[in-house]
C-alpha positions, 0 to 999 in steps of 0.5 A, a space after each residue: 426475610 423472616 421476621 420475629 417481632 417482639 415487644 421485649 425480646 427473647 423473654 421466654 422459651 416459646 419465643 426462643 424456640 420460634 427464633 431457633 426455628 426461623 434460624 434453621 440451626 442452633 443459636 450457637 451456630 448463628 452469627 448476629 448483628 445488633 442494631 441499636 440505632 433507634 435509641 438515639 431518637 428516643 428522649 428516654 434513651 441515652 449513651 448509657 442505655 445504648 451501652 447496656 444494650 450492647 453489653 447485655 447489661 439491662 437489669 432484670 430484662 432480656 438481653 439480645 446479645 447474650 443468647 449464646 451466639 457464635 458471634 455478635 457485632 454492632 451495626 450502627 446505621 447512622 455510620 453507614 452512609 459515610 463508609 459506603 455499601 461496598 463495605 457494610 452490605 457484606 456484613 449484613 449478608 453474612 449475618 444469620 440474624 439482625 437484632 434490632 433494639 427499641 427506641 424511636 421507630 420513625 427515627 429508625 425507619 429514617 436511618 434504615 432508608 438513609 443508610 440503604 439497609 431498607 433497600 437491601 432487605 428484600 434480598 435477604 431471603 434467609 436472614 432473620 430480623 428480631 425486633 424489640 419494640 420500635 425494632 418491631 414497629 419499624 416494619 409496620 405501616 404506621 406506629 400511631 402518634 402516641 409512639 412518635 417522639 421524632 417528627 422532622 418528617 411530619 407523620 407516623 409512617 414507618 416501612 410497611 414491610 408487614 401490613 399490620 401495626 403493633 402496640 407494644 408493652 401491653 399492660 407493662 407495670 407502671 406504664 399508664 400509657 400502655 394499658 389495654 384501654 390505651 391500646 383500644 384508643 390507639 387502634 381506633 386511629 390506626 387503619 388495617 390490622 393491629 395487635 397489642 402485645 406484651 413483653 412475653 409475646 412475639 409475632 412471627 412472619 414468614 412468607 406472608 404467614 403471621 403467627 402469634 407466639 405468646 406466654 403472656 397477653 395479646 389481642 388482635 384489635 382490628 
């Protein structure tokens, strides 16, 4: 699987170019599945926010669904255990890209395991994973207690597909908990490599090679 781990989505020309490179073909020839599941675990999200994501209606923000895809579908992970992998796994295999929205990363990790999607990931060699915020953080080993709002499993562990952690939305206007100082404090409690990235930054991971793509601000903290 090829990863494009973003804080805010496809927000500038550099990140869009990286996406096209990972796809290996134009966006207009690529099919996408949108995964909004992480929002249900985040107290700040709601049915209205999920609708905005699916409909591409975030005011002033970058939308995942209106980039010009050949087709876009919705894959809700909480529904998958009830319909069986023989039905949904072909949808995933046929998609060129999975667009994974933000919300609560630990909740998303739980449903990736419960649904069977996490188990399927290693076989998706050519599929592109585009994560936004929690949709990126879910691929890391840990997110840090600061980013956990759903705790039935007791910790901040996520999937560990990559070996670094991500502090998203760096210096986001009006978010006092996402300052550079907050990122440095967070990093002292995270083992291993850690990056702080703003909404104009993405991290590409292909065959273990990590590349930062940015028209904004980012910092490797460890």
